[in-house]
N, C-alpha and C positions, 0 to 999 in steps of 0.2 A: 504494500500500500504506500503510495507516495505521500509526501508531506502535504501537498495541496488537497488531496482527497481526504486526508485526516482532518485538516482544518475545516474543510467544507462540512464533513460529518459532524464535527464538534459545533460548528455554527448552527447547523440545522437542529441539533439537540438542544442547545441553549435557547434558541429562538422558540422552540416548541415549549420548553419549560416556562419561559417568560410569558408566552401567550396563555398557557394553561393557568399559571399563577394569577395573571390579570383577570381571566374569566372567573376563576373560583373566588377571587377577592370581590369582584363585582357582584356576583350572586350572593356571596356571604354577607355583604353589606345590607342586602335586602332581606335575607332569610336566616341570618346567623343565629338569631335568638330562638328560632324554631328548633334548631339542632340541640341546643343545650337544655331544652325543655323535655327531652326524652327521659322517661322514668326508668327505662331499663336499657341494657346494652344493645339488644336487637333493634329496638325502635330508633335509638340514637344513631346506630350505624346504617340502618336503612335510610334514614334521613340524609346522612352524609353521602351515601351512594347516589341518592336522587339529586342531591346538590351538585355532585361532581358531574353527573350525566347532563344536568341542566346547563352547567357551565360549559361543558364540551360542546353541546348543541348551540349555545349562544355564540361561542367562538366560531363554529362552522357557519352559522347563519350570517354573522358579520363579515367573515372573510370570503365565503363562497356562495352564500344564499342557497345552501343545499344541506340543511340539517336533517337529522332523523325525524325531528318533530314535523318539519315541513313535508317530508316524504311519507309521514305517518307509518314509519317502520317500527311499530310498537314492540314487536318481538325482540328486536335488537336493543331497544331502549330498556326493556325489562331485564334482558340479559346483562347489559352494562350496569344497571342499577344493582343487580345482585352481585356481580363481580366486584364493583367498587365498594359495596357494603361489606363484602368479605375481606377485602384489602384493608378497609378502615378498621374492622374488628380485629384483624391481625395486628395492625399498628397499635391500636388501643390496648390489646391484651399484652403485648410484649413491651409496652412503654417505649417503643421506638421513637415516638415523637419527642420525648424528653431527652433522649440521647442525641437526636438531631438538633434540638434546640441548644443543647450544651455545646455541641460542635460548632454551631453557627455563632455562638456568643463569644468565641475566641477572638 
């Protein structure tokens, strides 16, 4: 792999992380309080999964005008919500978020 292709790959990854972060932040500003109101782990992480899927669709809608919500691809939406909810539950269970916060505070 050449240095140019490695730089291009890194640039794509960083820009995707930045876009995802902005989308999740935007949706979280409007619905963040709903997540913390979950009275158990399943409800809380299902809400996070839905938040992440909504943020991803918001990003797709703004950039390409072709989101899963617009196409009404509900099976993919449900699949993504479940997957993101499981990832969120894994992060919460392992306290990985505190480790990442600690690393970023350096």
